[in-house]
C-alpha positions in Angstrom: 0.0 0.0 0.0 2.9 2.3 0.7 4.1 2.1 -2.9 0.6 2.9 -4.2 0.4 5.9 -1.9 3.8 7.2 -3.1 2.9 6.7 -6.8 -0.4 8.5 -6.3 1.3 11.4 -4.5 3.8 11.7 -7.4 1.0 11.7 -9.9 -1.0 14.4 -8.0 2.0 16.7 -8.2 2.2 16.3 -11.9 -1.4 17.4 -12.5 -1.3 20.6 -14.5 -3.0 21.9 -17.6 -0.5 19.9 -19.6 -2.5 17.7 -22.0 0.1 14.9 -21.9 -0.3 14.6 -18.1 -4.1 14.6 -18.4 -4.0 12.0 -21.1 -1.6 9.8 -19.1 -3.9 10.0 -16.0 -6.9 9.1 -18.2 -5.0 6.1 -19.7 -4.0 4.8 -16.3 -7.6 5.2 -15.2 -8.9 3.3 -18.2 -6.3 0.5 -17.8 -7.1 0.0 -14.2 -10.8 0.4 -14.4 -11.0 -2.2 -17.1 -8.8 -4.5 -15.0 -10.9 -3.8 -11.9 -14.2 -4.7 -13.8 -12.7 -7.7 -15.6 -9.8 -9.1 -13.6 -9.9 -12.6 -15.3 -9.9 -11.3 -18.9 -6.4 -11.7 -20.3 -6.5 -8.6 -22.5 -7.0 -6.3 -19.5 -4.1 -8.0 -17.5 -1.5 -7.0 -20.1 -0.2 -3.6 -21.3 2.1 -3.5 -24.3 4.9 -1.0 -23.6 5.7 -0.6 -27.2 2.1 0.7 -27.8 2.3 4.3 -29.1 -0.4 5.5 -26.7 1.3 4.0 -23.7 4.7 5.4 -24.8 3.3 8.9 -25.5 1.2 9.3 -22.4 2.0 6.9 -19.5 5.8 6.6 -19.9 6.2 10.4 -19.8 4.1 10.7 -16.7 6.0 10.9 -13.4 4.7 8.0 -11.3 2.7 6.3 -14.0 4.8 3.1 -14.3 5.4 3.1 -10.6 1.6 3.1 -10.0 1.1 0.1 -12.3 3.9 -1.8 -10.5 2.5 -0.9 -7.1 -0.8 -2.6 -7.9 0.8 -5.8 -9.2 2.0 -5.3 -12.8 5.3 -7.0 -13.5 7.6 -5.8 -16.3 8.6 -8.1 -19.1 10.5 -7.3 -22.4 7.7 -5.6 -24.3 4.8 -5.6 -21.9 3.6 -5.2 -18.3 1.4 -8.0 -17.0 -0.8 -7.9 -13.9 -0.1 -10.7 -11.3 -3.1 -11.1 -9.0 -0.9 -12.4 -6.2 -2.3 -15.9 -6.3 -0.1 -19.0 -6.8 -1.1 -21.9 -9.0 -3.0 -23.5 -6.1 -5.3 -20.5 -5.8 -3.7 -19.5 -2.5 -3.4 -15.7 -2.0 0.1 -14.3 -1.6 0.7 -10.9 -0.1 -1.8 -8.0 -0.3 -5.0 -8.4 -2.1 -3.9 -6.8 -5.4 -7.4 -6.5 -6.8 -8.3 -4.3 -3.8 -5.2 -2.2 -4.6 -6.4 -1.8 -8.2 -9.8 -0.6 -7.0 -8.2 1.8 -4.6 -6.0 3.2 -7.5 -9.1 3.5 -9.8 -10.9 5.6 -7.1 -7.9 7.8 -6.6 -7.3 8.2 -10.4 -10.9 9.2 -10.9 -10.4 12.0 -8.4 -7.2 13.1 -10.1 -8.7 13.0 -13.6 -11.6 15.2 -12.4 -9.1 17.7 -11.1 -9.3 16.9 -7.4 -6.1 16.2 -5.5 
């Protein structure tokens, strides 16, 4: 939870009238909202880092990648993939990552609406 709080704090400091920052916040919100609503759907569990929209908006956003990692995304060669924290036996490991995703969605919704 500390990593999520730190990433959100960094993001809240980057909110300006800069359209790239706003687009990045909106992209993070969409990625995590879709994941939150559909955590078992593979396409919402993976973000391709060579995607132009991701590269243009999220990479340039201070705290963007850190936010994704703080809720359970793991970095691979050309993508980030969400790990729900469960092992192959269905046993939960560590924090409930879906709850972290939902917390991040709520915070990002406030940020994208201009509230810090």
